[in-house]
C-alpha positions as CSV (number, residue, x, y, z in Angstrom):
1,M,56.2,74.2,36.2
2,I,59.5,75.9,36.4
3,D,57.8,79.2,37.2
4,R,56.0,77.6,40.2
5,I,59.3,76.2,41.5
6,L,61.0,79.5,41.0
7,I,58.2,81.4,42.8
8,G,58.2,78.8,45.6
9,V,62.0,79.2,46.0
10,L,61.8,82.9,45.9
11,S,59.0,82.9,48.4
12,L,61.1,80.8,50.8
13,V,64.1,83.1,50.3
14,I,62.0,86.1,51.0
15,L,60.5,84.5,54.1
16,A,63.9,83.5,55.4
17,S,65.2,87.0,54.8
18,S,62.3,88.5,56.6
19,V,62.8,86.2,59.6
20,G,66.5,87.1,59.5
21,V,65.7,90.8,59.6
22,V,63.3,90.4,62.5
23,Y,65.9,88.3,64.4
24,I,68.7,90.9,63.8
25,K,66.5,93.7,64.9
26,H,65.6,91.8,68.1
27,L,69.2,91.0,68.7
28,N,70.2,94.6,68.1
29,R,67.6,95.9,70.6
30,T,68.6,93.3,73.3
31,L,72.2,94.3,72.9
32,F,71.4,98.0,73.0
33,F,69.5,97.5,76.2
34,E,72.4,95.6,77.7
35,L,74.8,98.4,76.6
36,Q,72.6,101.0,78.3
37,Q,72.6,98.9,81.6
38,M,76.4,98.5,81.4
39,E,76.9,102.2,80.8
40,Q,74.7,103.0,83.8
41,E,76.6,100.6,86.0
42,R,79.9,102.2,84.8
43,D,78.6,105.6,85.7
44,T,77.5,104.3,89.2
45,M,81.0,102.8,89.7
46,D,82.6,106.0,88.6
47,V,80.7,108.0,91.2
48,E,81.6,105.3,93.8
49,W,85.3,105.5,92.8
50,G,85.3,109.3,93.1
51,K,83.9,109.0,96.6
52,L,86.4,106.4,97.6
53,A,89.3,108.4,96.2
54,L,88.1,111.4,98.2
55,E,87.8,109.2,101.3
56,Q,91.3,107.8,100.8
57,S,92.8,111.3,100.5
58,T,91.0,112.3,103.7
59,W,92.3,109.3,105.7
60,A,95.9,109.7,104.4
61,T,96.3,113.3,105.4
62,H,99.5,114.1,107.3
63,D,97.7,115.5,110.3
64,R,95.5,112.4,110.7
65,I,98.6,110.1,110.4
66,E,100.5,112.2,113.0
67,Q,97.4,112.1,115.3
68,I,97.2,108.3,115.1
69,A,100.9,108.0,115.7
70,K,100.6,110.0,118.8
71,E,97.4,108.5,120.2
72,Q,97.6,104.9,119.3
73,L,101.3,104.2,118.9
74,H,102.5,106.7,121.5
75,L,105.2,108.1,119.1
76,T,106.7,111.5,119.6
77,A,109.0,113.6,117.4
78,P,112.6,113.3,118.6
79,K,114.2,116.4,120.2
80,L,116.6,118.4,118.0
81,D,119.7,117.4,119.9
82,A,118.9,113.7,119.4
83,V,118.7,114.0,115.6
84,V,121.9,112.9,113.8
85,L,122.3,114.1,110.2
86,V,124.0,111.6,108.0
87,M,125.6,112.9,104.8
88,P,126.2,110.5,101.8
């Protein structure tokens, strides 16, 4: 009688352990797949960030800013005799 109860309990424990192992394996695979997707998204964003940084450096060059100042804002450099040097 006690042997049957012990065998039944041990069988249930083994079954629960088996289900737990299958669940953990499934969870591990799901999380690994999610990790791979996020790493791929990170890599894509790194490439985009590099392109944007290059574009920003191109748009912020001194020559481009000077060109815009001349063409759109009609600014010119002052003549040398109009420049006043202030010493601290």
